[in-house]
VEXGUNU-161069 format. One record per residue (C-alpha): residue number from 1; x, y, z. Coordinates in steps of 0.2 Angstrom, whole numbers. Example, Ala and Ser with C-alpha at 12.3 -4.5 7.8 and 13.67 -1.06 7.14 Angstrom:
1|62|-22|39
2|68|-5|36
END
This chain:
1|553|825|559
2|568|817|569
3|565|802|580
4|578|808|593
5|573|826|595
6|563|832|610
7|544|834|608
8|540|852|602
9|525|852|613
10|535|848|628
11|548|861|624
12|534|874|622
13|526|869|638
14|543|871|647
15|546|888|639
16|529|895|644
17|530|888|662
18|547|897|664
19|539|914|657
20|525|912|669
21|537|909|684
22|547|924|680
23|531|935|678
24|524|929|695
25|541|932|704
26|542|950|696
27|524|954|702
28|526|947|719
29|512|935|716
30|510|920|727
31|499|910|714
32|507|893|711
33|511|888|693
34|508|870|688
35|524|861|682
36|525|856|664
37|517|840|659
38|529|826|656
39|527|814|641
40|516|799|646
41|527|784|649
42|523|770|637
43|524|752|638
44|536|741|627
45|535|746|609
46|529|733|596
47|544|721|593
48|555|723|578
49|549|706|572
50|531|712|572
51|535|728|563
52|545|719|550
53|532|706|547
54|518|719|545
55|529|729|533
56|533|713|522
57|515|708|522
58|510|726|516
59|522|726|501
60|519|708|497
61|516|706|478
62|523|723|474
63|536|720|460
64|531|734|449
65|522|751|449
66|514|762|436
67|505|778|441
68|501|796|435
69|508|809|446
70|509|828|450
71|525|835|457
72|528|852|465
73|546|858|469
74|549|871|482
75|567|877|481
76|579|878|467
77|587|863|459
78|605|862|454
79|604|862|435
80|585|864|432
81|572|877|433
82|557|869|442
83|554|881|457
84|537|882|464
85|529|875|448
86|516|862|447
87|520|848|435
88|514|831|431
89|520|815|422
90|521|796|424
91|529|787|439
92|536|769|434
93|545|757|445
94|552|739|443
95|559|734|459
96|572|734|465
97|582|746|454
98|572|752|439
99|565|770|440
100|557|781|427
101|549|797|432
102|544|810|419
103|540|828|422
104|529|835|409
105|519|851|406
106|505|853|393
107|509|836|387
108|527|839|383
109|541|831|393
110|554|842|401
111|563|831|413
112|567|813|415
113|573|805|431
114|578|787|429
115|589|772|434
116|592|754|428
117|602|740|436
118|619|750|432
119|615|768|429
120|605|783|436
121|601|799|426
122|593|815|424
123|588|822|407
124|585|840|405
125|574|842|389
126|572|861|390
127|583|873|380
128|598|865|388
129|595|848|381
130|608|840|392
131|609|825|403
132|618|819|419
133|621|801|422
134|632|791|434
135|634|773|440
136|626|766|456
137|642|759|462
138|651|776|462
139|637|787|468
140|640|799|482
141|631|814|490
142|642|826|480
143|639|817|463
144|620|817|467
145|621|836|471
146|627|839|453
147|612|829|447
148|595|838|442
149|586|833|458
150|597|829|473
151|589|813|477
152|596|797|470
153|582|786|461
154|586|771|472
155|584|782|488
156|567|787|481
157|562|769|482
158|569|768|500
159|560|784|505
160|543|776|499
161|545|761|511
162|539|749|497
163|553|736|497
164|553|721|508
165|565|719|523
166|575|703|523
167|571|694|539
168|589|687|540
169|594|705|545
170|585|703|561
171|597|689|566
172|613|693|576
173|622|704|574
174|605|712|570
175|608|724|556
176|590|730|559
177|589|738|576
178|576|735|589
179|561|747|590
180|561|762|601
181|548|775|605
182|550|792|598
183|554|806|611
184|536|812|611
185|530|794|613
186|519|795|598
187|528|784|585
188|540|769|585
189|556|769|575
190|570|757|570
191|585|758|559
192|589|747|544
193|603|747|531
194|600|756|515
195|610|761|500
196|627|768|507
197|617|774|522
198|606|770|536
199|587|771|534
200|577|776|549
201|558|772|548
202|545|779|560
203|529|769|561
204|512|771|568
205|512|760|584
206|494|754|580
207|494|751|561
208|513|748|560
209|512|758|544
210|527|769|540
211|524|788|542
212|541|795|540
213|557|788|532
214|574|797|535
215|591|792|526
216|606|796|537
217|624|798|532
218|638|789|541
219|639|802|554
220|620|800|559
221|615|817|550
222|599|817|540
223|603|818|521
224|585|817|515
225|568|813|523
226|550|809|517
227|533|810|525
228|521|796|519
229|502|798|518
230|486|793|509
231|490|774|508
232|480|765|495
233|478|746|492
234|481|740|475
235|479|724|466
236|495|714|462
237|498|706|445
238|512|696|450
239|503|688|465
240|484|689|463
241|480|684|481
242|490|700|487
243|485|718|489
244|500|728|492
245|497|745|501
246|507|760|495
247|508|779|500
248|501|790|487
249|507|806|494
250|526|808|497
251|534|824|504
252|552|824|502
253|564|836|510
254|583|838|507
255|589|849|522
256|606|852|514
257|598|860|499
258|583|868|508
259|572|859|495
260|555|851|496
261|547|839|483
262|529|835|484
263|523|820|474
264|505|814|473
265|501|797|464
266|485|794|455
267|477|778|448
268|492|767|454
269|493|749|447
270|506|736|446
271|507|735|428
272|524|731|421
273|532|746|412
274|540|744|395
275|558|740|395
276|562|756|385
277|558|766|400
278|574|761|408
279|585|760|392
280|597|775|395
281|605|774|377
282|588|773|369
283|581|788|379
284|597|799|377
285|599|795|358
286|582|792|351
287|567|796|362
288|574|812|369
289|590|817|359
290|603|825|371
291|616|838|365
292|628|835|379
293|630|821|392
294|638|824|409
295|646|809|417
296|645|812|435
297|659|800|439
298|672|810|430
299|680|826|436
300|669|841|434
301|682|848|421
302|682|832|411
303|663|828|411
304|658|830|393
305|654|814|384
306|647|808|368
307|629|803|368
308|633|786|360
309|645|781|375
310|632|774|387
311|626|757|382
312|615|752|396
END
């Protein structure tokens, strides 16, 4: 869904009306055709201050996350075979930069998506036994496209709308935009800064819960989007008085790759994952020995590297 596109219902209404008018003219009918119904005018949307306050209250106390997950990919991946197959695994986060998502079948791990404070990676543990890694500071769309899944792990966190928004960003010059109605008048949207991009968040005007998140490039083009559903309250371990609310169904689409990834989370809790889950050297050398590592920050013809090279 794009916040700036016209309502599909309105376009359909206009098209049907035009066809009816042409039909009436061709048959010589004098029957009047009602004009298309315009979108109902809405009042002022909820203020950005109210939306941000509700967002921060919703994620208060969420510093880590552990859950089981099922995953289904529709569309081919760049370096992996996981098209239209159901998989499962574990989903682990330590905010703001640590991600560990395993993809398993019949108890065996086939893929590992991860990141820590410096690096991000994709380990292919099938016959290929190869890994791809890069540095957050050097990541671009093109390097991520050479990755196993064309979604940077830190973008996955942004797409889930589970990190707080710094209230200082509301102050002039206002890096978080004022709220606006979507073109169909159903949702409210705003823009906020994200990793090397702009994050557009569309929220329900009553609950103020995010329903869609889009990451836009510098030209305003959608790079990746997510639809969020099945919100669930969970207990916070870091702040016992808080009950953060998270989406447990995340549908990610990558337009440039014609790719859709459906993630369902089960039994989520705020337990702190083990540090080894984010230790790239340990994962690539010991836990899941890799035959070849591809450094995404090097030219494609000079990307082979020794497993022992990464130390983070």
